[in-house]
C-alpha positions as CSV (number, residue, x, y, z in Angstrom):
1,X,112.7,85.0,111.3
2,X,112.1,82.1,113.7
3,X,113.5,83.3,117.0
4,X,115.0,86.7,116.0
5,X,112.5,88.7,118.0
6,X,113.3,86.7,121.1
7,X,117.0,87.3,120.7
8,X,116.4,91.0,120.3
9,X,114.1,91.1,123.3
10,X,116.6,89.1,125.4
11,X,119.4,91.4,124.5
12,X,117.3,94.5,125.4
13,X,116.4,92.8,128.7
14,X,120.1,92.2,129.5
15,X,121.0,95.8,128.6
16,X,118.2,97.0,130.8
17,X,119.3,94.9,133.8
18,X,122.9,96.0,133.4
19,X,122.0,99.7,133.2
20,X,119.7,99.5,136.2
21,X,122.3,97.9,138.4
22,X,124.9,100.4,137.3
23,X,122.6,103.3,138.1
24,X,121.6,101.8,141.4
25,X,125.3,101.6,142.4
26,X,126.0,105.1,141.3
27,X,123.0,106.5,143.3
28,X,124.0,104.5,146.4
29,X,127.5,106.0,146.1
30,X,126.1,109.4,145.8
31,X,123.9,108.9,148.9
32,X,126.8,107.6,151.0
33,X,129.0,110.6,150.2
34,X,128.8,113.3,152.8
35,X,128.5,116.4,150.7
36,X,128.9,119.1,153.3
37,X,130.2,117.2,156.2
38,X,131.0,119.5,159.2
39,X,129.3,122.5,157.7
40,X,127.5,124.6,160.2
41,X,124.8,126.8,158.8
42,X,124.9,130.4,159.9
43,X,121.7,131.5,161.7
44,X,120.0,134.1,159.6
45,X,117.9,135.5,162.4
46,X,120.7,135.8,164.9
47,X,121.9,139.3,163.9
48,X,118.5,140.9,163.1
49,X,116.5,142.6,165.8
């Protein structure tokens, strides 16, 4: 058990970095997508008197 703990910690660090970059890309894609592009909200108070 000389360097086993360091190998395990290194592997976990690499997995963490890969997952964080994958999630960052996915959230950036989600933010760039225009969800309701061109949608005009109907005015609720327009018809009420």
